C-alpha positions as a LaTeX table, in Angstrom:
\begin{tabular}{lrrr}
\hline
Residue & $x$ (\AA) & $y$ (\AA) & $z$ (\AA) \\
\hline
Met1 & 80.36 & 107.69 & 149.19 \\
Ala2 & 80.70 & 103.91 & 149.10 \\
Asp3 & 79.37 & 101.84 & 151.97 \\
Ala4 & 81.99 & 99.35 & 153.25 \\
Asp5 & 79.33 & 96.81 & 154.19 \\
Glu6 & 77.80 & 97.01 & 150.72 \\
Gln7 & 81.18 & 96.43 & 149.12 \\
Ala8 & 81.63 & 93.31 & 151.25 \\
Arg9 & 78.13 & 92.02 & 150.47 \\
Phe10 & 78.30 & 92.68 & 146.74 \\
Pro11 & 81.77 & 91.66 & 145.56 \\
Gly12 & 82.28 & 92.32 & 141.88 \\
Phe13 & 79.91 & 95.29 & 141.80 \\
Asp14 & 81.18 & 98.86 & 141.73 \\
Val15 & 79.45 & 100.52 & 144.67 \\
Thr16 & 81.57 & 103.68 & 144.41 \\
Lys17 & 79.80 & 105.26 & 141.43 \\
Pro18 & 76.08 & 105.96 & 140.94 \\
Ser19 & 74.25 & 103.90 & 138.35 \\
Ile20 & 71.47 & 105.26 & 136.16 \\
Ala21 & 69.40 & 102.11 & 136.66 \\
Arg22 & 69.84 & 101.98 & 140.42 \\
Thr23 & 69.25 & 105.72 & 140.90 \\
Tyr24 & 66.05 & 105.47 & 138.87 \\
Asp25 & 65.02 & 102.51 & 141.03 \\
Tyr26 & 65.57 & 104.66 & 144.14 \\
Leu27 & 63.54 & 107.56 & 142.73 \\
Leu28 & 60.68 & 105.14 & 142.03 \\
Gly29 & 60.75 & 103.90 & 145.63 \\
Gly30 & 62.66 & 100.67 & 144.95 \\
Lys31 & 65.16 & 98.93 & 147.21 \\
Asp32 & 67.74 & 97.69 & 144.70 \\
Asn33 & 70.25 & 100.50 & 145.05 \\
Phe34 & 73.44 & 101.38 & 146.89 \\
Ala35 & 74.31 & 104.26 & 149.20 \\
Val36 & 76.03 & 106.10 & 146.36 \\
Asp37 & 72.85 & 105.86 & 144.25 \\
Arg38 & 70.68 & 107.14 & 147.10 \\
Ala39 & 73.06 & 110.05 & 147.68 \\
Phe40 & 72.85 & 110.95 & 144.00 \\
Gly41 & 69.07 & 110.54 & 143.95 \\
Asp42 & 68.77 & 112.76 & 147.02 \\
Lys43 & 70.26 & 115.62 & 145.03 \\
Phe44 & 67.13 & 115.55 & 142.90 \\
Ile45 & 64.76 & 115.01 & 145.83 \\
His46 & 66.21 & 117.60 & 148.22 \\
Asp47 & 68.22 & 120.06 & 146.12 \\
Leu48 & 65.72 & 120.21 & 143.26 \\
Pro49 & 62.40 & 119.51 & 145.00 \\
Gly50 & 59.77 & 118.21 & 142.66 \\
Ser51 & 62.22 & 116.95 & 140.05 \\
Asn52 & 61.76 & 113.31 & 141.06 \\
Gln53 & 58.26 & 113.56 & 139.55 \\
Ile54 & 60.04 & 113.22 & 136.21 \\
Ala55 & 60.75 & 109.56 & 136.99 \\
Leu56 & 57.20 & 108.91 & 138.15 \\
Asp57 & 55.62 & 110.53 & 135.09 \\
Asn58 & 57.92 & 108.56 & 132.82 \\
Arg59 & 56.88 & 105.27 & 134.41 \\
Gly60 & 53.21 & 106.20 & 134.10 \\
Ala61 & 53.53 & 106.96 & 130.39 \\
Leu62 & 55.36 & 103.66 & 129.81 \\
Ile63 & 52.62 & 101.68 & 131.55 \\
Arg64 & 49.93 & 103.35 & 129.44 \\
Ala65 & 51.94 & 102.79 & 126.25 \\
Ile66 & 52.42 & 99.07 & 126.87 \\
Gly67 & 48.75 & 98.61 & 127.70 \\
Glu68 & 47.67 & 100.29 & 124.48 \\
Leu69 & 50.25 & 98.49 & 122.36 \\
Val70 & 48.84 & 95.15 & 123.50 \\
Thr71 & 45.14 & 95.96 & 123.55 \\
Thr72 & 44.86 & 98.35 & 120.59 \\
Ala73 & 47.81 & 97.63 & 118.30 \\
Gly74 & 47.91 & 93.89 & 118.98 \\
Ile75 & 51.64 & 93.84 & 119.71 \\
Arg76 & 52.90 & 90.67 & 121.39 \\
Gln77 & 56.68 & 91.22 & 121.27 \\
Phe78 & 58.71 & 93.84 & 123.11 \\
Val79 & 62.38 & 94.80 & 123.29 \\
Asp80 & 62.95 & 97.12 & 126.26 \\
Leu81 & 66.28 & 98.89 & 125.78 \\
Gly82 & 67.91 & 100.17 & 128.96 \\
Ser83 & 65.15 & 98.60 & 131.01 \\
Gly84 & 66.62 & 99.27 & 134.46 \\
Leu85 & 65.78 & 97.28 & 137.56 \\
Pro86 & 62.46 & 95.46 & 137.92 \\
Thr87 & 59.85 & 97.50 & 139.76 \\
Ala88 & 56.07 & 97.36 & 139.88 \\
Asp89 & 54.33 & 97.23 & 136.50 \\
Asn90 & 57.26 & 96.37 & 134.30 \\
Val91 & 56.73 & 95.83 & 130.59 \\
His92 & 56.16 & 92.08 & 130.90 \\
Gln93 & 53.75 & 92.49 & 133.82 \\
Val94 & 51.60 & 94.99 & 131.95 \\
Ala95 & 51.76 & 93.15 & 128.61 \\
Gln96 & 51.11 & 89.69 & 130.06 \\
Arg97 & 48.23 & 91.02 & 132.14 \\
Phe98 & 46.36 & 91.51 & 128.86 \\
Ala99 & 48.08 & 88.81 & 126.77 \\
Pro100 & 49.87 & 86.05 & 128.73 \\
Glu101 & 51.65 & 84.94 & 125.57 \\
Ala102 & 53.41 & 88.32 & 125.16 \\
Lys103 & 57.18 & 88.06 & 124.98 \\
Val104 & 59.65 & 90.58 & 126.39 \\
Val105 & 63.42 & 90.97 & 126.17 \\
Tyr106 & 64.89 & 93.37 & 128.72 \\
Val107 & 68.28 & 94.91 & 127.92 \\
Asp108 & 70.56 & 96.75 & 130.32 \\
Asn109 & 74.31 & 97.18 & 130.73 \\
Asp110 & 74.24 & 97.22 & 134.55 \\
Pro111 & 75.29 & 93.77 & 135.87 \\
Ile112 & 73.05 & 94.08 & 138.92 \\
Val113 & 70.05 & 94.41 & 136.58 \\
Leu114 & 71.03 & 91.11 & 134.96 \\
Ala115 & 71.48 & 89.33 & 138.28 \\
His116 & 68.31 & 90.66 & 139.86 \\
Gly117 & 66.16 & 90.38 & 136.75 \\
Arg118 & 67.10 & 86.80 & 136.00 \\
Ala119 & 66.27 & 85.78 & 139.54 \\
Ile120 & 62.81 & 87.34 & 139.31 \\
Leu121 & 62.07 & 86.02 & 135.81 \\
Ala122 & 63.51 & 82.53 & 136.24 \\
Glu123 & 60.10 & 80.89 & 135.85 \\
Asn124 & 58.78 & 83.14 & 133.06 \\
Asp125 & 59.66 & 81.47 & 129.78 \\
Asn126 & 58.31 & 84.37 & 127.75 \\
Thr127 & 60.66 & 86.92 & 129.31 \\
Ala128 & 64.44 & 87.28 & 129.35 \\
Val129 & 67.02 & 89.75 & 130.66 \\
Ile130 & 70.27 & 90.24 & 128.77 \\
Gln131 & 73.29 & 92.34 & 129.65 \\
Ala132 & 74.15 & 94.52 & 126.68 \\
Asp133 & 74.64 & 98.15 & 125.78 \\
Leu134 & 71.89 & 99.79 & 123.73 \\
Arg135 & 74.65 & 101.61 & 121.85 \\
Glu136 & 75.67 & 98.22 & 120.41 \\
Pro137 & 72.33 & 97.08 & 118.95 \\
Lys138 & 73.77 & 94.35 & 116.73 \\
Thr139 & 74.81 & 92.38 & 119.82 \\
Ile140 & 71.24 & 92.66 & 121.13 \\
Val141 & 69.66 & 91.34 & 117.94 \\
Glu142 & 72.15 & 88.47 & 117.77 \\
Asn143 & 71.83 & 87.47 & 121.43 \\
Pro144 & 70.45 & 83.91 & 121.72 \\
Glu145 & 67.70 & 85.04 & 124.10 \\
Thr146 & 66.55 & 87.68 & 121.64 \\
Gln147 & 66.62 & 85.12 & 118.87 \\
Arg148 & 64.61 & 82.70 & 121.03 \\
Leu149 & 61.85 & 85.13 & 121.92 \\
Ile150 & 61.56 & 87.73 & 119.18 \\
Asp151 & 60.36 & 86.98 & 115.64 \\
Phe152 & 61.41 & 89.98 & 113.58 \\
Thr153 & 59.12 & 88.92 & 110.73 \\
Glu154 & 56.20 & 89.92 & 112.96 \\
Pro155 & 55.45 & 93.36 & 114.49 \\
Val156 & 57.62 & 94.31 & 117.47 \\
Ala157 & 57.56 & 97.20 & 119.93 \\
Val158 & 60.98 & 98.69 & 120.66 \\
Ile159 & 61.05 & 100.67 & 123.90 \\
Phe160 & 63.43 & 103.57 & 124.56 \\
Ser161 & 62.00 & 104.60 & 127.93 \\
Ala162 & 64.16 & 107.38 & 129.39 \\
Thr163 & 67.27 & 105.99 & 127.73 \\
Leu164 & 68.18 & 108.03 & 124.63 \\
His165 & 68.79 & 111.14 & 126.71 \\
His166 & 71.71 & 109.20 & 128.22 \\
Val167 & 73.18 & 108.81 & 124.73 \\
Asn168 & 75.29 & 111.85 & 123.94 \\
Asp169 & 75.13 & 113.56 & 120.57 \\
Asp170 & 78.46 & 112.13 & 119.41 \\
Glu171 & 77.09 & 108.61 & 120.02 \\
Asp172 & 74.40 & 109.11 & 117.35 \\
Pro173 & 71.13 & 108.39 & 119.17 \\
Ala174 & 69.13 & 108.83 & 115.94 \\
Gly175 & 71.33 & 106.17 & 114.35 \\
Leu176 & 70.30 & 103.73 & 117.08 \\
Val177 & 66.63 & 104.27 & 116.29 \\
Arg178 & 67.41 & 103.92 & 112.58 \\
Phe179 & 69.10 & 100.55 & 113.25 \\
Trp180 & 65.90 & 99.20 & 114.78 \\
His181 & 63.76 & 100.76 & 112.06 \\
Asp182 & 65.69 & 98.73 & 109.50 \\
Arg183 & 65.09 & 95.45 & 111.40 \\
Ile184 & 61.42 & 95.65 & 112.28 \\
Val185 & 58.50 & 95.15 & 109.93 \\
Ala186 & 55.76 & 97.62 & 109.02 \\
Gly187 & 53.22 & 97.84 & 111.83 \\
Ser188 & 55.93 & 97.70 & 114.47 \\
His189 & 56.13 & 100.53 & 117.01 \\
Val190 & 58.82 & 102.56 & 118.73 \\
Phe191 & 58.16 & 104.30 & 122.04 \\
Ile192 & 60.50 & 107.07 & 123.16 \\
Ser193 & 60.41 & 109.07 & 126.38 \\
His194 & 63.09 & 111.70 & 126.74 \\
Phe195 & 64.24 & 114.62 & 128.89 \\
Arg196 & 62.66 & 117.69 & 127.32 \\
Ser197 & 64.33 & 121.07 & 127.18 \\
Glu198 & 62.44 & 124.31 & 126.85 \\
Asn199 & 65.78 & 126.16 & 126.98 \\
Asp200 & 64.99 & 126.91 & 130.60 \\
Pro201 & 67.16 & 127.15 & 133.74 \\
Arg202 & 65.72 & 123.96 & 135.30 \\
Ser203 & 66.66 & 121.68 & 132.41 \\
Glu204 & 70.11 & 123.29 & 132.23 \\
Glu205 & 70.60 & 122.69 & 135.95 \\
Leu206 & 69.51 & 119.04 & 135.69 \\
Gln207 & 71.70 & 118.47 & 132.64 \\
His208 & 74.68 & 119.93 & 134.48 \\
Leu209 & 74.00 & 117.62 & 137.44 \\
Leu210 & 73.84 & 114.48 & 135.30 \\
Gln211 & 76.80 & 115.35 & 133.11 \\
Gly212 & 78.88 & 116.16 & 136.18 \\
Ser213 & 78.04 & 112.89 & 137.95 \\
Leu214 & 77.46 & 110.38 & 135.15 \\
Gly215 & 79.14 & 111.98 & 132.16 \\
Arg216 & 75.89 & 111.77 & 130.21 \\
Gly217 & 72.38 & 113.19 & 130.26 \\
Arg218 & 71.16 & 115.40 & 127.43 \\
Trp219 & 68.01 & 117.53 & 127.54 \\
Arg220 & 66.75 & 117.91 & 123.94 \\
Thr221 & 64.14 & 120.21 & 122.45 \\
Asp222 & 60.89 & 118.92 & 120.98 \\
Asp223 & 62.30 & 119.21 & 117.47 \\
Glu224 & 65.42 & 117.30 & 118.47 \\
Ile225 & 63.38 & 114.52 & 120.07 \\
Arg226 & 61.08 & 114.19 & 117.06 \\
Ala227 & 64.16 & 114.01 & 114.83 \\
Leu228 & 65.30 & 110.89 & 116.69 \\
Phe229 & 62.53 & 108.94 & 114.97 \\
Gly230 & 63.85 & 109.88 & 111.55 \\
Glu231 & 62.01 & 108.95 & 108.37 \\
Gly232 & 59.79 & 105.92 & 108.02 \\
Phe233 & 57.77 & 106.42 & 111.20 \\
Thr234 & 54.43 & 108.14 & 111.81 \\
Leu235 & 53.84 & 109.62 & 115.24 \\
Gln236 & 50.61 & 108.43 & 116.82 \\
Pro237 & 48.21 & 110.78 & 118.64 \\
Pro238 & 48.78 & 112.90 & 120.66 \\
Gly239 & 52.28 & 113.19 & 119.17 \\
Leu240 & 55.16 & 114.31 & 121.36 \\
Val241 & 53.80 & 115.73 & 124.62 \\
Pro242 & 54.90 & 115.88 & 128.28 \\
Ala243 & 54.84 & 112.32 & 129.65 \\
Ala244 & 52.21 & 113.24 & 132.25 \\
Leu245 & 49.84 & 114.19 & 129.42 \\
Trp246 & 50.57 & 111.26 & 127.10 \\
Arg247 & 47.18 & 109.54 & 126.72 \\
His248 & 46.38 & 110.46 & 130.30 \\
Pro249 & 42.64 & 110.18 & 130.97 \\
Asp250 & 42.50 & 113.14 & 133.33 \\
Pro251 & 45.44 & 115.52 & 132.79 \\
Glu252 & 46.10 & 118.16 & 135.39 \\
Asp253 & 48.07 & 121.39 & 135.35 \\
Leu254 & 51.74 & 120.51 & 135.11 \\
Thr255 & 54.53 & 121.66 & 137.36 \\
Asp256 & 57.61 & 123.14 & 135.72 \\
Tyr257 & 59.50 & 119.88 & 136.25 \\
Gln258 & 56.73 & 117.79 & 134.73 \\
Arg259 & 57.23 & 119.67 & 131.48 \\
Leu260 & 60.81 & 118.40 & 131.33 \\
Ile261 & 60.12 & 114.86 & 130.12 \\
Ala262 & 58.16 & 114.04 & 126.99 \\
Ala263 & 56.86 & 110.85 & 125.39 \\
Ala264 & 55.83 & 109.76 & 121.91 \\
Leu265 & 54.79 & 106.56 & 120.15 \\
Ala266 & 55.37 & 105.98 & 116.47 \\
Ile267 & 54.44 & 103.23 & 114.02 \\
Lys268 & 56.69 & 102.04 & 111.20 \\
Asn269 & 55.11 & 102.78 & 107.85 \\
\hline
\end{tabular}
């Protein structure tokens, strides 16, 4: 339910419908969300206890991936598609911690992400936030900020962190990955984290919740997630695994919910 005070304080923003970016921010402990987002997030926290660990595990895998891309693969350019709201240890913070010259373009279609992100990154010349839809990749490549920061003749890391599961089958998520494959050079990387179905009741329940509230949210099997990479990529060790286990130095026994999001990193051949 919309908060009247929020509507008055944020004219131009739709505070009546939950946002993926703002709900994710809430689940990560952030403060850039509305009452409607918190109410939606509470369905995961209270009605499906333990399911919010999915968001935390996803963030952990992303942080480890960025660190290794900079320190091991030598990547200095990142395009983060569906980046969401800035929280602790964003892509640019992790990358620039190891390589201050690293450049990052954040992409999201939520206008509050654009407003908030630009305010935070105003003094960081190597980072930009653009408002665009990852389902329209051509507009992202052609955006002046992308053109300013990203040199597509050099290796790039394209990040699909918990985004492709919000692209329904009829929107051709594999085609989006293929678009980027065709525009990045050999040695570039693609990172994908994705809701993972084991054809179990929990993933079906979560998918029903997201589809009913947002109209999108698709749990895919391991084979379906691997197929998103298509040809021309080689998965890097340890392949596609639950996010909590992806290059984790001290993996523990997983809860049932922790098995429901997976991560993988691939290099373009």
